[in-house]
N, C-alpha and C positions, 0 to 999 in steps of 0.2 A: 531947311530942316526936313521937308517932305518931298520925295520924288512924285508921289501921288497922294492926294488927300480927298476922300469922298466924305463930306459932312453928312450926318444923319438926316438933316433937314432936306437934303437934295438926293438922298439915297434910300428912300422908303423907310427911314427910321433906323438905319444901321450905319455906323461909322466904320470906314476902312482907310488905313493909311500904310504907306511904305516910306520909311525914312531914307535919308541920304547921308553923306559924310559931313554936312555943314551945319552950323548953328549951335555948336556945343562948345565945351571948354577944354577938351582933351588936347594933347599936343598934336600939331598939324600932321606929323608924319604917320599917325594912326587914324587921321580923320577926326576933326574936332567933335563930331557927334558920334563918339564911340559908345555903344550901349552894352558891350560885353567883355572886352578885354581888360579885366581888372589886373592882369599880370603885366600889361604893357603900359599902363597909365595909372595915375593915382586913383584910388577907390572913390575919393570924394568927387573927382571929376565925373566919373560914371554916374554917381548919385545925382549930381547936378544935371547931367544930361537927361537922365530919366525924369527928373522933376520938370525940366523944360518941355519934354514930350508930353508928360501927363497934363500939364497946364494947357498946352497947345490943343490937345484933343478934348479937354474939358471933362475929365473923369475923376472920380474919387481915388481910384487905385489902378495901377498897372501890374498885371500878374505875369511873371516869367517862371520858367522851370529850368532845371538842370537837364539839358538836351544831350542825349547819348546815342543818337542815330538809331533809335528803336521804334517799335510800333505802339507803345503804350499811350493811353489817352487819360488825362486828368479831368475829373469833373470838378469844376470850380464852383463850389456851393457856399452857402452861408456859413457853415462850420469852418471851412478853409479861410474865408475872408475875415472871420472873427479874430483870428490871430495874425492877420497879415499887416505887418507894420510898414512904415514909410521906407525902410531899407530892405525889405524882404526880397526884392528882385535882385539884390546883390549877393545872395547867399547868406551865410551866418558865420559868426566867430566860432572858433574851436569850442566844442562842448555844447553848442546849441544846435537846434534842429536846422538842417540845411534845406535848400530848395527841394521841392518834390521832383523826383526823376520822371520825366515824361517828355515825349516829342510832339504831343498834341494836347489840346485843351478844348473843353466845351462848357458852355454856361447859358443860363437863362437870366442871370443877374444883370440888372441895369447898373450903369455907372462904373463898370469894371472893364478895362481893356485887356484882352488876351494878347500876349506879346511873344512872338517867335523871333529869335535872333539868328541871323545868317550872314555869310560873307561869300557866297557862291551857290549854296544849296537853295532849294526851292521853297519859299514861304507861300503857304496857301491859306487864305482867309475864307471862311464860309458863313452863310447865314440863311435862315428861313425868315423872311420879312414878316410873314403873317403869324407864325408860331412864336416869334421872339426867341429864337435859339441861334447862338453863334458858335463858331468853332475856329480853331487855328491849328495848322499842322506844319511841321518841319519835314519836308519831303525831299531830303537828300537821297543819294543813290541807295544807301543801305536801308534807310527807313522806308523808302518807297517800295523796295523789293520785299520788305518784311510786312507790308500792308498797312502803313500808318494812315493812308488816305481812306482805305476801306474801313478801318477801325473808327476813324473820326466821323465818317458819315453814319456808321451804325450807331455810334454814341449819340449823335445829334437826333437821329430818328427815335432813339430810346427816350429822348426828352420831348418828343412830339413833333419834330421837324418832318415835313413832307416835301415841300417845294424848296429845294436848296440851290442857292447860287454860290459860286466860288470865284475868288479873284486870285489868279496865279501871279505872284510878284516877281521882282527882278531876281535873276539867277544866271549862272554861266550857261551860255547857249551851246547848241550842238556844233557850231562852227569852231568853238574854242575849247570844249571839254574833252581834251585828249586823254585816252586811257590805254593801257597795255592791250595788245591783241587778245590775250587770254581772258582778260576781264570783259572785253567787248563780246567775246564768244559766249562766255558764261551768262552775261546779262541777256544776250540775244536768244539764248535757249529758253528763257522764261518770258521775256518781253521783246520780241524782235522789232517792234515798232520804235523802240528807243535807239536802236543802232544807227549811227550816223558817221559822218566823215568830217574832219576838221577842214578849215579853209586851205590848209597846206597838205591835205591828202592822207592824213593818218586816222586810225580808228578813234571814234568818239561816241559819246552818248548824248542824246537829246532828252533830258529829263522833263523839259517843258511839255513836249508833245506826249510823253508818257503820262504825265499828270493829267493833261487835258483829256486824252482818250480814256483813261481810267475813270475820271469823273463822269464823263458821258455815259460810260457803261453802268455807273452807279446811279444814273438818273439825275445827275447834278448838272446844272448849266454853268460851264466854265467861261470866265472872262479873263483875258490875258492882258496884264499890265507888267510886261516882263522884258525890259531891255537887258542886254547882256551885262553882267557885273564886270567882266574883265575889260570890255571895250568902253565902258562908261566911267570916265574918271571921277564923276561925282558920287559913285557908289563904292562901297567896300568890296574888296575881292581878295580872298586868301591866295588864290592861284596867281594873281598878278603881284601882290604886295608881300606875300609870305608872312613872316613873323611881325611885320609892321601893319598888318591888316587889322582894322577895328571890326566892329559888328554893327550892322543896321538891323532894323526891326520891321516886321509886318504886324499890324495891330488891327483888331476888330472889336467893336463895342456897341452896346445898346445904351442910349443916353438915359440920364436920370429922368423920371417922370416929371412932366411940367407942373 
């Protein structure tokens, strides 16, 4: 179920996890622990998978958003959680309120896991252990270039965070993230440190190093837990599996008070 799991008791009071493809009930071709592709598997399967993850990390709720590769940050506060039901992470039926649109979240609430769903993009979990502030960001190429990490750190500092640590989770690596030459040139004009080359000699981007360096510039201590999704068969990868790819999650949470 988890590629990495840092329990709050062993991680200065903050839980961090990155899921894998296994331990759920979705069809095997999308990975049994699919946490996002409700179009590729039965919705009830995704609901069951979320419930298994929620129980495994031991929180009251898991909060997810409608991710659109943007820079917006959602403040998960008591008002939001008051209306957060057990199926809220799946979206909503027609005519009802849908998931909030955001590619990052921050909170000071305990017992709530912030969930970012990916299948090659970069999930970044953040925390200030002392201040009790956590954040989560979906830092794919578009969101990264639009400043989603900058906005997330600023939002955390607005809630009192000062000494922030970040965990960069599994994503497609620079050896595998092939892009057209024009895209590579455009990105390099803004962030030359991201420009890379695939293992077969074509232009690529290294979003992991981009996230790491930007976090350092922002005064954040980055920790990398980031095997390549394409070359790791236990992880979901859209580039490797195409329409059959499920979604995994990065999660961060503050435990309920003892």
